[in-house]
C-alpha positions in Angstrom: 24.0 31.7 88.2 23.0 31.3 84.6 23.6 34.2 82.2 20.4 35.7 80.9 19.4 34.5 77.5 18.3 37.0 75.0 15.0 36.2 73.3 15.4 34.9 69.8 14.3 37.4 67.2 12.5 36.0 64.2 14.2 37.1 61.1 12.2 37.0 57.9 14.0 34.8 55.4 12.7 34.4 52.0 10.7 31.2 51.3 12.6 28.6 49.4 11.7 28.1 45.8 10.2 24.8 44.6 13.5 24.0 43.0 15.3 24.7 46.3 13.0 22.5 48.2 13.5 19.7 45.7 17.2 20.0 45.8 17.3 20.1 49.6 15.3 16.8 49.6 17.5 15.2 47.0 20.6 16.2 48.9 19.5 14.0 51.8 18.7 10.8 50.0 17.3 9.4 46.8 13.6 9.7 46.2 11.3 8.1 43.7 9.5 10.5 41.4 6.2 9.7 43.1 7.6 10.4 46.6 9.1 13.7 45.7 5.9 14.7 43.9 3.9 14.0 47.0 6.3 16.1 49.2 6.4 19.0 46.8 2.7 19.1 45.7 1.6 21.5 48.4 4.4 24.0 47.5 3.8 24.1 43.8 1.8 26.8 42.2 0.4 24.4 39.6 0.8 20.7 38.7 2.4 21.8 35.4 5.1 23.7 37.2 5.9 20.6 39.4 6.0 18.3 36.3 8.3 20.7 34.5 10.7 20.8 37.5 10.7 17.0 37.9 11.3 16.6 34.2 14.3 19.0 34.4 15.7 17.2 37.5 15.4 13.9 35.7 17.0 15.2 32.5 20.0 16.5 34.6 20.3 13.1 36.3 19.4 14.4 39.8 16.2 12.4 40.1 16.2 8.8 39.1 13.9 5.9 39.9 16.6 3.4 39.0 19.0 4.9 41.5 16.3 5.1 44.1 15.5 1.4 43.6 19.2 0.4 43.9 19.6 2.5 47.0 16.5 1.0 48.6 17.5 -2.6 47.8 21.0 -2.0 49.3 19.4 -0.4 52.4 16.8 -3.2 53.0 18.8 -6.3 52.0 19.6 -8.5 54.9 16.7 -7.0 56.9 13.8 -7.8 54.7 12.8 -10.5 52.2 12.9 -9.8 48.5 9.1 -9.9 48.4 8.8 -7.1 51.0 11.4 -4.9 49.1 9.5 -5.4 45.9 6.2 -4.3 47.6 8.0 -1.2 49.0 9.3 -0.3 45.5 5.7 -0.7 44.1 4.3 1.6 46.8 6.9 4.2 45.9 5.7 4.2 42.3 8.8 2.5 40.7 8.0 0.9 37.4 8.0 -3.0 37.5 10.9 -3.2 35.0 13.1 -1.0 37.1 12.2 -3.0 40.2 13.0 -6.2 38.5 16.4 -5.0 37.4 17.2 -3.7 40.9 16.2 -6.9 42.6 18.5 -9.6 41.7 17.1 -13.1 41.7 17.6 -14.8 45.0 18.5 -18.5 45.4 16.2 -20.2 47.9 19.2 -21.4 49.9 20.4 -17.8 50.2 17.0 -16.6 51.3 16.9 -19.4 53.9 20.3 -18.4 55.2 19.3 -14.7 55.3 16.2 -15.6 57.4 18.3 -17.7 59.8 20.9 -14.9 60.1 18.2 -12.3 60.7 16.5 -14.4 63.3 19.8 -15.1 65.0 20.6 -11.4 65.3 17.2 -10.7 66.7 16.7 -13.5 69.1 20.1 -15.0 69.8 18.8 -18.5 70.7 16.6 -21.2 69.4 12.9 -21.1 70.4 12.2 -22.8 73.7 8.6 -23.7 73.1 5.7 -23.3 70.7 5.0 -19.8 72.0 8.5 -18.6 71.2 8.5 -20.4 67.9 5.3 -18.6 66.9 6.9 -15.3 68.0 9.9 -15.9 65.8 7.8 -17.0 62.8 5.7 -13.8 63.1 8.8 -11.7 63.2 10.1 -13.3 60.0 6.7 -13.0 58.3 6.6 -9.3 59.2 9.9 -8.9 57.3 8.3 -10.4 54.2 9.4 -14.0 54.5 6.9 -16.7 53.5 5.5 -18.9 56.3 7.1 -22.0 54.9 10.5 -20.4 54.7 10.2 -19.0 58.2 9.3 -22.4 59.6 12.2 -24.0 57.7 14.6 -21.4 59.0 13.5 -22.0 62.6 13.4 -25.8 62.3 16.7 -26.1 60.6 18.4 -24.0 63.3 16.7 -25.9 66.1 17.3 -29.3 64.6 21.0 -28.7 64.5 21.0 -28.4 68.3 23.0 -25.2 68.0 21.6 -22.6 70.5 23.2 -19.7 68.5 20.8 -20.2 65.6 17.1 -19.9 65.4 
């Protein structure tokens, strides 16, 4: 027999302030100024109140587009091409100069190696035919790699005869 569960009573807790909401979001992960503005806009009494809060958070060092960009680059590196990461930073409203400083220049050989490693982790073997080759190329393109680079990554792995590479 299961013991009877008491119905949960709803206790009225005070609504969190705008500052509280912002700090709760920032405690979880870094946000760009544009992202946090979008999340808090519905809870702000006025746009001026929101801008004042964001300026204060920036002045205290709790909100930083540069830190957000660095965190995003670290999180996405190895999974996405530099081009895809740059697009994500642009969508998040990060200034181009901040994006450029967070994204280190990538050597073409390193990008080719990253594409091959990503493909190897995903597929575990070289493509068996044109259909599988197209599938692997589409996967690499969805991660931001150029078509020519994706084809080179797959061909170089297949040409070596090693079944562990793409």
